[in-house]
C-alpha positions, 0 to 999 in steps of 0.5 A, spaced: 550 212 790 549 205 793 551 205 800 557 201 803 555 194 807 558 196 815 564 190 816 563 187 822 569 186 825 572 178 827 569 175 834 575 174 836 574 166 841 578 165 846 583 159 846 581 153 849 584 151 855 590 146 854 592 141 860 598 144 861 594 151 863 589 147 866 593 143 871 597 150 872 591 153 875 588 147 879 594 147 883 595 154 884 588 153 886 590 147 890 595 153 893 590 157 896 594 162 890 588 169 890 587 173 885 589 168 879 588 171 872 590 168 866 592 172 859 592 170 852 598 172 848 598 167 843 599 170 837 602 176 841 608 175 842 613 168 842 615 166 848 609 163 850 601 162 849 598 164 855 601 167 862 598 166 869 599 171 874 596 170 881 599 173 888 601 169 895 600 172 902 608 171 904 614 170 901 614 165 904 607 162 901 609 165 895 616 160 893 611 154 895 606 155 891 612 156 885 616 149 888 609 145 889 607 148 881 614 145 879 614 138 882 606 137 880 608 138 874 615 134 873 611 128 876 606 129 870 610 129 865 613 136 863 620 135 866 624 140 870 622 146 871 626 153 871 624 157 877 627 164 878 627 168 884 624 163 889 630 165 894 626 172 895 619 169 894 617 177 892 616 176 884 617 168 882 616 166 875 615 159 873 617 157 866 612 151 864 613 153 857 608 154 853 605 158 859 610 163 864 607 162 871 608 169 876 607 168 883 608 175 887 606 178 893 601 182 894 604 189 892 609 187 889 605 185 884 601 192 885 608 195 884 610 191 877 603 191 873 602 186 869 595 186 868 596 193 866 602 192 861 598 187 857 591 191 858 588 186 862 582 188 867 581 194 869 587 200 870 588 201 877 
C-alpha cells in the first residue's frame, strides 16, 4: 500500500498595510499611544478589515487621541469619522470605515480584553 503524502497547511501571508491603516498608526504613535495592537480581521468579520487597539494614560489622553485621529483622517480626505464614547474617555471607538480603532484607559482595556476575544497575543 502506498503512503499518502502529508499536505502542508497553506501559509497565510500577512495583509499589506493599507494607506488608511498606516495613517491611523502614525497618528496614534504621534500622540504617544501605548501598547498599539493591530488585528487583521479580513475574512473573519464583515464589519472591517482590521481593528487597532491602543491605550492612553488617562481619560483626557484617550479623548484627545480620538479627536486628533478623526481630524487627521478628515484632513487626509477620509471624511468625517464618527467617534463614540469620547465624553467619558474610558473606551473611545473611532469608526474609520475599513479600520475600527479602540482607544482605552489601561484598566478598561484589561477588563474588556478585546485581544483575547480575537485570540491575539498571550492570554491573561
